[in-house]
Residue, then its C-alpha position, 0 to 999 in steps of 0.5 A: x500500500x505504501x509503495x503504491x502511494x509513493x508511486x502516485x506521489x512521484x507521478x504528481x511531483x513530475x508536474x509540481x517538483x517543488x511542492x513541499x507537501x507532496x515531497x513530505x508525503x512521498x518521504x513519509x510513504x517511503x519511510x513507512x514502507x521500509x525504504x528509509x534510504x530513499x525517504x531521506x532525499x524527498x524529506x530533506x527537500x521538503x524541509x528545505x522548501x518548508x521548514x515548518x513541516x514538523x512531520x517531515x522533521x520527525x520522519x527524517x529523524x526516524x529514517x536517520x535512526x533506521x539507517x544507523x545515523x543517530x548523530x544526523x537524526x538529532x537536529x530534525x528531532x530537536x526541531x520536532x520536539x521544540x515545535x510540539x513538546x507534548x509529542x511522546x514519540x518524537x521525544x522517545x526517538x530523540x532520547x534514542x538518538x542521544x543514547x546512541x551517540x553517547x549522551x546519556x544525560x540528554x537522553x535522561x532529560x527527554x525520557x523524564x519528559x516522556x514519563x511525565x507525559x505518559x506515566x503508564x508507558x512502560x517502554x518509557x520507564x524501561x528506556x529511562x532505566x537504561x539511560x540512568x544505567x549508562x550515566x552510572x557506567x560513564x561515572x564509573x569509567x571516569x573513576x576508573x580513569x583516575x590514578x590509584x591515589x586519586x582523592x575521589x577514589x579515597x572518598x569512595x573507599x572512605x564511604x564504604x568503610x564508614x558504611x561497614x562501621x570501620x570508623x577509624x579507617x574512614x576517619x583517616x581517609x577523610x582527613x587525608x582527602x580533606x588536605x587535598x580537597x580543602x574546599x569540599x564541604x561534604x568531607x566536613x559533613x562526613x567527618x562530623x558523622x564519624x564524630x557523632x557515631x563515636x560519641x563526640x557531638x561537640x566535635x561534630x558541631x565544630x566540624x560542621x561549622x568549619x564546613x559552613x565557613x568553607x561554603x561561605x568563603x566559596x560563595x563570597x569568592x564566586x560572587x566576587x568573580x561573577x560581579x567582577x566579570x559582570x560589572x567591571x567594564x570600560x565605557x567610551x563616553x565620547x569621541x569628538x573631533x574639531x578643527x585646530x587653528x594651526x597655522x593661523x588662517x588668513x583672517x587671523x593674520x589680518x586681525x593680528x596685523x591690525x592689532x600690531x598696527x594699532x600697537x604702533x608697529x610699522x604699517x609696511x610690515x607689522x608682523x616683522x619679528x613676530x613668531x607666527x608659529x608661537x602665536x598659532x600654538x597659543x591660539x590652538x591651546x586657547x581653542x582647545x581649552x574652550x572646547x574642553x570646558x564648554x562643548x564636550x565637558x571633559x573637566x566634568x568627569x576628568x576634573x578641572x586639571x584633567x588629571x582624573x578623579x573619583x566620581x562614585x565611591x560608595x559601598x552599596x553603589x560601587x566605585x566609578x572613576x575616570x582616568x587621567x587625560x592630562x599626563x602622557x605617561x604609561x605609568x600614570x594610566x593616561x589615555x593620551x600616552x599613545x597620542x601623536x603630536x597634534x591630536x589632543x585638544x589642549x596642547x601637544x605632548x612633550x615628545x617629538x620637539x623640533x628645533x627651537x627648544x621649548x618654553x613654559x606658557x603662563x598657563x603651565x603648558x609647554x609650547x615651542x617654536x617650529x616651522x612645522x605645520x599641523x593637520x587641519x583637524x584633530x581627534x580628541x582623546x576618548x575619555x574612558x570610565x572604569x567601574x568595579 
């Protein structure tokens, strides 16, 4: 019957080769007729055309399982389960695929859902028992791979000795293992049980208190690591660019000539003896200071001297600070230490001085006389804030 249905679907598909529903029906008919190898191609084609065809996903997974390809069956079966979580058969096939690929924990998850959905289905409970057994075998294999003096082996032996009533031998192994695994809280509990069985209840209380202390210290350490990873961040607060007036523009030169003539300089060459580069540098510094204070507000976070400052320092809220935007020194943590000569808004760094020497301006910054010209624009430093 399934073979006849497959033949009819093939004839119809000759006129409609890209019809996803017909391809799915063809694949399902082939799979139910025992031709899983032939069913894979039309089912994959149907899913490629219409990914929402959930029966095609399920039959493709079952076909892969029948062909001994459980790894390939996982993806379509996961999609089928995600689309219809209450489908017991899809979950059973997915659990089988997990089990055959050596993933018993994932198989247990699916089979537990199967037993919840169909508690009277004996096959589900049987498969769940097998999955748990596989997990046990994997765990035992992990212990077998450990060396003879492994602390995990010693803990197993100590538990066996404790169950057999050999308290002294169990106590010795537990103490020796605790020295190698000091953060393992369960060892303190086992030692406390030995104290209780030997009539030392006060010692047991002390030992359990030590275990609680270890647990608290571990929780604090984990919390610090998690909080540090989550909240220790650097933020780029702004990245502004603006032109720097260097060298002097034509309009500025004319204004300087008029100022010099007014001051009594010769009208023929009022700029004679004037260091134009120094004048341009002073103008550039003034423009940078103006922009820093009025336009981008660097001093609001970095402080009045741009040396950085603490913004928030409260135990409940946290710690927020800004780095120095002033001193180009790697030791000081300045954000300008990798800047080139003309890309800082208020002054050039103290490196790469050309001939002509340097002098200190009235505002405390270094200025120099040089015949070099600077770019027509500069990029202001990126202010970064650090919180922890």
